[in-house]
N, C-alpha and C positions, 0 to 999 in steps of 0.2 A: 574303717570305711569313711566315717564322717571327716576324718582328717584329709581324705582325698577329694571328697565332694565339695567341702567348704571352699578351698581355693578356686575350684572350677566355677562355682556359683559367684564368688567374689569377682573373678575375672570377667564373667559375663555381665555382671552389674556395672563394673567400671567401664568396660568397652561400650555398653549400651548408652551410658551417660555421655561418654566422650564422642561417640559417633552419631548418636541420636539426638543429643541436646547441645553440647558445647560446640561441636564442629558446625552444625547448621546455623547456630546463632552467630558464630564467628564469621562465617562466609556471608551471611545476610548483612551483618553490620559493616563488613569491609566493602561489600558491593554498594550498600547505601551511602557509604562515605566517599568512595572513589568514583562511582558511576550512579549517582542518584536518579537520573532520568531513566536509564535503562533498568535499574533495579526495581523501579516502580511501574514498569510496563511500557516505557517509551510513550507516555500519554501525550496527546496533542490537544492544545488548548486554543480556543478562539473566543474573544470577548470575555476572557476571564473564566471560562468554563470548559470542562473536558468534553471534547466532541469525538474522541476516538483514540486509537493507538496507531502509531506509525508502523506497527508490525502486522496489523490485520486490516484487510481491505473492507470497503463498504460499498453497497450497491448505489450507483448513481444512474438515474434514468432520464432526468431532465436534460434537454439538449443544451441548456445553458452551462452545463458542467462537463468536465472531462469524465469519460467512463473508464472504469477499471477492467481488469481481466475477468472473464466469466468465472463463476464459481459453481461447483457441482455438489456442494455440501447440502445436507438435508437436515430439517425440513425447510430451511431457508438459506439463501446465499450467505457466504462468509460466516457460517456458524462455527465458532471456535470450539464448541463442544463436540463437533462432529467433523473434524478435519479429515478430508479424504478427496481423492480424485474420482473420476467417473469409472476408471478401470476399463474403458472402452478402447479397443484397438482401432487402428486406422482403417481397417476393412469393415468395421461395424456400421450397420445401416443407421443405428440410432445416433452415432457420432456424426455421420455425414449429414443427417437431417438437422442436428443441432447446429452444426457449423453453417449450414445453408440458411437457417433461420436467423442466425446472428449476422451473417453477411447481408441478408435482406433488410434487417433492422438498421444496420449502419448505412446502407445505401439509401434507404427511405428517409433517414434523418438528414442526409446530405447528398441529395440526388445529383448534384453537379460535380461531385468529387470523383475524379477518374483515377486517382492514385491507387495503386494496389493496396489492399487492406493488410496491415501487419498481422502475422499469425497469432500473436498474443491477444488480439482483440476478439478472436473467434474460437479460441481453445482455452480450456480451463487448466490451471496449474495442478500439480500433484497434491498440494495441500488444500486447495480450494480457498485459501486465505490470503493469497498474494496481494500485498498492498501497492505493488509497483507495476508499471508498464514500461516498455522500451521507449526511448526517445522517439523512435519512428511512429509508435502507436500514439504518443501524445501529439506529435506534429501532424499526424493524419487528421486529428480532430480540431485543429486550430480554426479551420475555415468555418465549421459548424458553430463552434462556441463563439467566435468573433461575431458572426452574423446574428446569433440569438441574443447577444448582449449589446449589439450595436457598437462594437469596438473595432478599431482597425486591426487587420490581421497581423501587421508587424508588431503591434503592442502585445498581442496574445502570444505570438511566436517568441518574442523576447522573454516573456514571463516563463514560458516552457524552458527556454535555454538556461535561465537562471536556476531552475529547479532540477537540472540534470545532475545526478550524483555519479561521480566517476568511479572507476574500479578502485577498490581498496588497495593501497600500496602500489597502485598502478598496474597490478596483475590479477587481483582476485575479483571474481564476479564479472558482471557486465554493467555498462552504463544503464541507469534506470531513473524513473521519475516517480516519486511518491504521489499518488493520485489525490489523497486527502489533503496533503499539504499544498499541492498545486491549486486545488479548488478553494481552499481557504484564502490563499493569496489572490486568487481571481476575484473572490467576493470583496476583498479589501481594495482591490484595484478599481473595479468597475465604477463606483460612484465618484471617483476622484479625477479621472483623466478628463481634462478640459480642452487640451490643445495638443495636436500632434505635429511634430516637425517633419522635415523631409526624410529623415532617417527612420521615422516611425516611433521615435522615443517620446515618452510623455514630457512635455515642456513645463506644464503648469498643473498643479493639483490644488483643489480646494478642500477645505475641511467643513 
């Protein structure tokens, strides 16, 4: 009997070491070597410190910043430990109330903006962690952000255009704008623009 059990136990031990130790270490080392940024969480840095991840959204409420897609995670927005959507259907009264409140907040922050509000600014994603918004959602906010920062709208609009990520391989996904990276670029831009040309491009910057 032992002659039959011993090979089975040995096989379990060998496979456990291979699949539970060697393989994970090999994959981790390969990923760290070939894709170091992604393997470490796609961390975003500003002024030499980590301020977030390009894969997880953050709540922005200051009118001087672009706002991301709403999040339905609990107990706070963009909680990576509780990724989920609201699971509310389009006929649900709670969802309609939430969308109405978000519309009112957007209109109150920019009362003169008559452009239709893009849907991703008033509806949460299935994960609740979406770090991106559509180009339309970013452009909708240009007027408010430019006014709050005292910047010409063409400058802010151009900044948005530079941060639009296209479809992967030209066919996968949708064009999108990473809100955190856009806001970091906005903070870096605001103190330096000193003169605007006819095209709206910054002509001179000071340090």
